[in-house]
C-alpha positions in Angstrom: 0.4 0.1 0.1 2.9 2.4 1.2 4.5 1.7 -2.6 1.1 2.5 -4.2 0.8 6.0 -2.3 4.2 6.9 -3.1 3.6 6.5 -6.6 0.6 8.6 -7.2 2.5 12.2 -7.5 4.3 10.7 -10.2 0.9 9.1 -12.1 -0.2 12.0 -11.5 2.2 14.0 -13.4 2.4 11.6 -16.4 -1.4 11.4 -16.8 -2.3 14.8 -16.5 0.5 15.6 -18.8 1.0 13.1 -20.8 -2.7 11.9 -21.5 -4.9 14.9 -20.8 -2.4 17.5 -22.0 -3.0 20.0 -18.8 -0.6 23.1 -18.9 2.7 21.9 -16.7 2.0 24.9 -14.4 -1.5 23.1 -13.2 -0.1 19.6 -13.4 2.7 20.5 -11.1 0.7 22.7 -8.7 -2.3 20.2 -8.6 0.7 17.5 -7.8 2.1 19.6 -5.2 -0.8 19.7 -3.2 -2.2 15.8 -3.2 1.8 15.2 -2.4 1.0 17.5 0.7 -2.2 15.7 1.6 -0.9 12.3 1.0 2.3 13.0 3.5 0.3 14.4 6.2 -2.4 11.4 5.7 0.2 8.5 4.6 3.3 9.1 6.7 4.4 10.3 9.6 5.5 13.6 8.4 3.8 16.6 10.7 2.0 19.4 9.2 4.9 21.5 10.3 7.7 19.2 8.7 5.6 19.1 5.6 5.5 22.5 5.1 9.1 23.2 5.5 9.9 20.2 3.1 7.2 22.4 0.6 9.3 25.8 1.6 12.7 23.8 1.2 12.0 23.4 -2.2 10.6 26.3 -2.8 13.6 28.1 -1.8 15.7 25.5 -4.3 13.8 25.9 -7.0 14.4 29.8 -6.8 17.7 29.9 -6.0 19.2 27.1 -7.5 17.4 26.6 -10.7 14.9 29.7 -11.6 17.6 32.5 -11.0 19.8 30.7 -13.5 16.8 30.2 -16.1 16.2 33.7 -16.0 19.3 35.1 -16.6 20.3 32.7 -19.6 17.0 33.6 -20.8 18.1 37.0 -20.9 20.9 36.6 -22.2 19.1 34.8 -25.4 16.4 37.6 -25.3 19.3 40.3 -25.7 21.0 38.6 -28.2 17.5 38.7 -30.0 16.9 42.1 -29.4 20.1 43.1 -30.7 20.1 41.3 -34.0 22.8 39.2 -32.6 21.3 36.1 -32.7 20.2 36.6 -36.7 23.7 37.0 -38.0 25.3 33.9 -36.3 22.3 32.1 -37.9 23.0 34.0 -41.2 26.4 33.3 -40.9 26.0 29.3 -40.2 23.8 29.3 -43.2 26.1 30.1 -45.8 28.7 27.7 -44.7 28.0 24.9 -47.3 25.7 23.8 -49.9 25.1 20.4 -49.0 21.8 20.4 -46.8 23.3 17.1 -44.8 26.3 19.1 -43.6 24.0 22.4 -42.3 21.9 20.1 -40.4 24.8 18.7 -38.1 26.4 22.7 -37.9 22.7 23.9 -37.5 21.1 21.5 -35.3 23.7 19.3 -33.7 26.6 22.0 -33.3 24.5 25.5 -33.2 21.8 23.7 -31.5 23.8 22.4 -28.6 25.1 26.1 -28.3 21.5 27.5 -28.0 20.6 24.3 -25.6 23.8 25.6 -23.2 23.1 29.4 -23.1 19.5 29.5 -23.1 17.5 25.8 -23.0 14.0 25.6 -22.4 13.0 24.6 -26.1 15.0 27.3 -27.8 17.6 24.8 -29.5 14.9 23.1 -30.8 12.4 26.2 -32.1 15.3 28.0 -33.7 17.1 25.2 -35.7 13.8 23.6 -37.1 12.7 27.0 -38.5 16.0 27.7 -40.1 16.0 23.9 -41.9 12.4 24.7 -43.1 13.3 28.0 -44.4 15.9 26.2 -46.4 13.2 23.8 -47.6 13.5 20.6 -45.7 9.6 19.4 -45.1 8.3 20.8 -41.7 7.7 17.4 -40.2 10.9 16.3 -40.8 12.3 19.4 -39.6 10.7 19.3 -36.3 11.9 15.5 -35.7 15.7 16.3 -36.6 15.8 19.4 -34.5 13.9 17.2 -31.2 16.7 14.2 -32.1 19.3 16.5 -32.1 18.4 17.5 -29.0 18.8 14.8 -27.1 22.5 13.9 -26.2 23.2 17.4 -26.1 21.0 18.6 -23.3 22.7 17.3 -19.9 24.9 20.4 -19.3 22.1 22.8 -20.9 21.6 26.3 -19.5 25.4 26.8 -18.2 24.9 23.2 -16.6 21.7 23.4 -14.7 20.7 19.9 -14.7 23.5 18.1 -13.4 24.3 20.8 -11.1 20.8 20.3 -9.6 21.3 16.9 -9.6 24.2 17.2 -7.5 22.4 19.6 -5.4 19.4 16.7 -4.7 21.8 13.9 -3.8 24.8 15.8 -2.0 27.0 14.2 -4.9 30.2 16.3 -5.9 29.3 18.3 -9.0 32.4 17.9 -10.8 32.6 14.3 -10.2 29.2 13.5 -11.4 29.9 15.6 -14.3 32.3 13.6 -15.5 30.0 10.7 -15.1 27.7 12.1 -16.6 29.6 13.0 -19.9 31.2 9.6 -20.0 27.6 7.8 -20.2 26.7 10.1 -23.3 30.1 9.5 -24.7 28.7 6.7 -27.1 25.3 8.8 -27.8 27.1 11.6 -29.1 28.5 9.5 -31.5 25.4 7.6 -32.5 22.9 10.8 -32.9 24.7 12.5 -35.9 24.2 9.3 -37.7 20.9 8.6 -36.9 20.0 12.6 -37.7 21.5 12.5 -41.1 19.6 8.8 -41.8 16.2 10.4 -40.2 16.9 13.2 -43.0 17.4 11.5 -46.2 15.9 8.1 -45.4 19.4 6.3 -47.2 22.4 4.8 -45.5 24.0 5.5 -48.7 23.8 9.3 -48.0 24.7 8.7 -44.7 28.0 6.5 -45.8 28.8 9.1 -48.2 29.5 11.6 -45.2 30.4 9.4 -42.4 33.8 10.8 -42.1 32.1 14.4 -41.4 29.4 12.8 -39.2 31.7 10.9 -37.2 34.1 13.7 -36.6 31.0 16.0 -35.3 29.8 13.4 -32.6 33.3 12.4 -31.6 34.6 15.8 -31.5 31.6 17.0 -29.2 31.4 14.0 -26.9 35.4 14.0 -26.3 35.5 17.5 -25.6 32.6 17.5 -23.3 34.4 14.7 -21.0 37.7 16.8 -20.8 35.6 19.7 -20.3 33.3 18.3 -17.4 36.6 16.5 -16.1 38.5 19.4 -15.4 36.3 22.1 -15.1 32.9 20.8 -14.0 29.3 21.4 -15.4 28.7 24.5 -16.3 31.1 24.4 -19.4 31.0 21.4 -21.3 28.0 21.8 -23.8 29.2 25.6 -24.4 32.8 24.5 -25.1 31.9 21.1 -26.9 29.4 22.7 -29.2 31.7 26.0 -30.3 34.8 23.0 -30.7 32.3 21.2 -32.9 31.0 24.0 -34.8 34.2 25.6 -35.4 36.0 21.6 -36.5 32.9 21.5 -38.8 34.2 24.7 -40.1 37.5 24.0 -40.9 36.5 20.7 -42.9 34.3 22.5 -45.0 36.8 25.4 -45.6 38.8 22.4 -47.0 36.4 21.9 -49.8 35.2 25.2 -50.2 37.7 28.1 -49.9 35.4 30.7 -50.3 33.2 30.4 -47.1 35.9 33.2 -45.7 34.7 35.5 -48.1 30.8 34.7 -47.5 31.2 35.4 -44.0 32.0 38.6 -42.4 33.8 38.2 -38.7 34.1 41.3 -37.9 30.1 41.9 -38.2 30.2 38.6 -36.1 32.3 39.9 -33.2 29.8 41.4 -31.3 27.3 39.2 -31.7 29.0 36.5 -30.2 31.0 39.0 -27.4 27.9 38.2 -24.9 28.7 34.3 -25.2 32.6 34.7 -25.0 32.1 36.7 -21.8 29.9 34.0 -20.5 32.6 31.4 -20.8 35.4 33.5 -19.5 33.8 34.6 -16.8 32.4 30.9 -15.7 35.8 29.6 -16.8 37.9 31.9 -14.5 35.7 31.9 -11.4 35.7 27.9 -11.6 37.8 25.2 -9.4 40.4 25.4 -12.3 41.2 28.8 -11.0 41.2 28.0 -7.2 42.8 31.2 -5.6 40.1 33.2 -7.4 37.1 30.9 -6.8 37.9 30.6 -3.2 38.1 34.5 -2.8 35.0 35.4 -4.7 32.6 32.4 -3.0 30.8 34.5 -0.6 28.1 32.2 0.2 24.7 33.3 1.4 22.5 30.7 3.8 18.9 31.0 3.7 17.8 29.2 7.0 14.0 27.5 6.8 14.4 25.7 9.7 17.4 24.7 12.2 18.3 22.0 10.0 16.7 23.2 6.6 18.5 25.4 4.7 19.7 26.7 0.9 23.0 27.9 0.5 23.7 30.4 -2.3 26.9 31.6 -4.3 26.0 34.6 -4.4 29.4 35.8 -7.1 30.0 32.3 -8.5 26.7 31.3 -9.6 25.8 30.9 -13.2 23.2 33.3 -13.0 25.4 36.0 -11.8 27.7 35.4 -14.0 25.1 35.2 -16.9 24.1 38.1 -16.0 27.3 40.5 -15.4 28.0 39.0 -19.1 25.3 40.0 -20.7 24.8 43.4 -19.5 28.8 44.0 -20.4 28.1 42.4 -24.0 24.9 44.6 -24.1 26.6 47.6 -23.5 29.1 47.0 -26.5 26.2 46.5 -28.8 25.4 50.4 -27.2 21.9 48.4 -25.8 21.6 50.9 -22.4 20.9 50.0 -19.0 17.7 51.6 -18.9 17.1 49.5 -22.7 18.7 46.1 -21.0 16.3 46.7 -17.7 13.1 46.6 -19.7 14.3 43.4 -21.3 15.4 41.8 -18.5 11.5 42.8 -16.7 9.9 41.3 -19.8 12.0 38.2 -19.4 11.2 38.0 -15.3 7.7 38.5 -16.5 7.3 35.7 -19.2 9.0 33.6 -17.0 6.3 34.1 -14.0 4.9 30.6 -15.1 8.2 28.4 -15.3 9.2 29.7 -11.8 6.2 28.2 -10.4 6.3 25.0 -12.1 9.7 24.4 -10.9 9.0 25.2 -7.5 6.0 23.1 -7.6 8.1 20.4 -8.5 11.1 20.7 -6.5 8.4 21.4 -3.4 6.9 18.2 -4.5 10.2 16.4 -5.0 11.1 17.3 -1.6 7.8 16.2 0.5 8.4 12.7 -1.3 12.0 12.6 0.2 10.8 13.9 3.7 8.4 11.6 3.7 10.4 8.4 2.8 7.9 8.0 -0.4 11.1 8.1 -2.4 13.0 5.6 -0.2 9.7 3.2 -0.4 10.0 3.3 -4.2 13.5 2.6 -4.5 13.4 -0.5 -1.8 10.2 -1.8 -3.7 12.2 -0.8 -7.3 15.3 -2.7 -5.8 14.0 -5.7 -4.8 11.4 -6.4 -8.1 14.5 -5.9 -10.2 17.2 -6.5 -8.1 20.7 -6.6 -10.3 18.9 -5.8 -13.6 17.8 -2.7 -11.8 20.3 -0.3 -13.5 18.9 -1.5 -17.1 15.7 0.7 -16.4 17.3 3.2 -14.6 17.6 5.5 -17.6 13.8 4.7 -18.4 13.0 6.3 -15.1 14.9 9.5 -15.8 13.6 9.4 -19.5 9.8 9.2 -17.7 10.5 12.5 -15.5 11.4 14.3 -18.1 8.7 13.2 -20.5 6.3 14.2 -17.7 7.8 17.6 -17.0 9.4 18.3 -20.3 12.6 19.3 -18.2 15.7 17.1 -17.5 16.4 19.5 -14.5 13.0 18.4 -13.4 13.8 14.9 -13.4 16.7 14.9 -11.8 14.6 16.6 -9.1 11.9 14.0 -8.9 14.5 10.7 -9.3 18.2 12.0 -8.3 17.2 10.6 -4.7 15.2 7.6 -5.8 18.9 6.4 -7.9 20.7 7.4 -5.1 18.9 5.2 -2.6 18.6 2.5 -4.9 22.7 2.5 -5.7 23.0 2.5 -2.3 20.7 -0.6 -1.6 22.3 -2.3 -4.4 25.6 -1.8 -3.5 27.0 -0.2 -7.3 28.7 2.7 -8.1 26.2 5.6 -6.4 27.9 8.4 -9.4 26.7 5.9 -12.2 23.5 5.1 -11.0 22.5 8.7 -10.6 24.4 9.9 -13.5 21.9 7.7 -15.7 19.0 9.6 -14.4 20.3 12.0 -16.3 21.4 10.2 -19.5 17.9 8.6 -19.7 15.9 12.1 -19.2 18.3 13.5 -22.3 15.4 11.1 -24.2 12.4 11.5 -22.5 12.4 15.4 -23.4 12.4 14.6 -27.1 8.6 13.3 -26.4 7.1 15.3 -23.7 4.2 17.5 -24.8 6.3 20.5 -23.8 8.8 19.9 -26.7 6.4 18.6 -29.0 4.6 21.8 -28.4 7.7 24.0 -29.3 8.3 21.8 -32.5 4.6 22.3 -33.7 4.9 26.1 -33.4 8.0 26.9 -35.6 5.5 26.8 -38.4 2.4 27.3 -39.8 2.1 24.1 -41.6 3.0 22.0 -38.2 0.1 23.9 -36.2 -2.3 21.4 -35.0 0.0 18.4 -36.1 1.5 17.3 -32.7 0.2 14.2 -33.1 2.2 13.7 -36.3 5.5 15.0 -34.9 4.7 12.3 -31.8 4.0 9.7 -34.0 7.8 10.6 -36.3 9.9 10.9 -33.6 8.9 8.0 -31.2 10.6 5.3 -32.9 13.8 7.5 -32.6 13.5 8.4 -29.4 13.2 4.7 -28.3 16.2 3.4 -30.5 18.1 6.3 -28.9 16.9 4.9 -25.3 17.3 1.7 -25.8 21.0 2.4 -26.7 21.5 4.5 -23.7 19.9 1.7 -21.2 22.1 -1.2 -23.0 25.2 0.9 -23.0 25.3 2.0 -19.9 24.4 -1.4 -18.2 27.2 -2.8 -20.1 29.8 -0.2 -19.0 28.1 0.0 -15.6 29.7 -3.4 -15.0 33.0 -1.9 -14.7 32.0 1.2 -13.3 32.6 0.4 -9.6 36.4 0.4 -10.4 36.1 3.9 -11.9 37.3 7.0 -9.7 37.6 10.4 -10.4 
């Protein structure tokens, strides 16, 4: 009976979002209320502690997650306002006449870059719209963009999903980031091949371009791993996407020396400056420079209750660094502080529902943790599945991102569950917790939110959400199956891995 009660909040989210198509804010807030009542009626948690658990979740949702989300969206919105994003799009579209190469550049590399600095559907909407403008059929453009936005999403929005997963499980964030990047390395190689086959429906066309495809995936995966190992979770996707893009440009230029004449690099500098500044600030304040990191590591502690508090690193928070870089970048593009303030206000205004949703999801997860629901589920899964549980662990992460439309929310919901299961099974806790993140990258491809974003990119796609889902589901399942099998096999040796 306890297991059924513990499952109810998750089942509620899946049904209301996946079946009834409720807005995510309605499903999340009602789910929080249901979980609150269940904790009072079916656990030993008092009204006071249940309320504190909710407040703990709300505080984490605001301080750890929403602050970074708003900062990242502000940076993106300012670049749209300045025309910077448009200039970058135009430059990339002139790189090649081969639409297969352009798909890898626009959806894989540029899409990953957009995911790294903003997330929340932008990396699907913009590449899909660009593909449609190039003549790709809308339904195929949407499916290709959704598939591209899988393996590259783990460190999206300046590493927020992994940072949140580490915060929920109290694991070392840099070590966890390393495990996540190892688990996604093979997937990063696989996805570019699937993209070109989905686009062309011809293995012959895939094999004609196999070297370019392999280099694109391998470069991304290896660079992401190196950056995660040495620098942590904020920079892997930013650096990996830019390095991959640079390598792709060099490969294309070898075949066509006229590229440099098509692209005005001087005009591009102001457009990319805010993102360069984000990279530089995150880098110099990271543990790579321990003296600066320690000097700036000013912590604000929000105490909700003697044993319930949230820690906020004021100056080294990705949110703060993004804000500083964006403001400086905006000033160099002659956007006044007053105008930037207006854009920031609009960003906060438009993100209001997102913030409420985040706080509700985190509050729900915290109540489940405090009340023992998470432990009940973990014990049940481990007892039922035993040693094969790691094989299905990524599916749990995928379920979370499918239901909520967010890797971050999936990690909030199931991070503690994966950690408890790892302890029960006596397996490498970093490996199993990281598998939740790896699985989450698959579920978001089919989430109602992602499908809605994809359908909004073109008038020809509106109202065709069912067709987009039908086209995409096969590839999402192939990708998820590959993740489960590869992680299970590699996980057999993970006990000997130490970072």
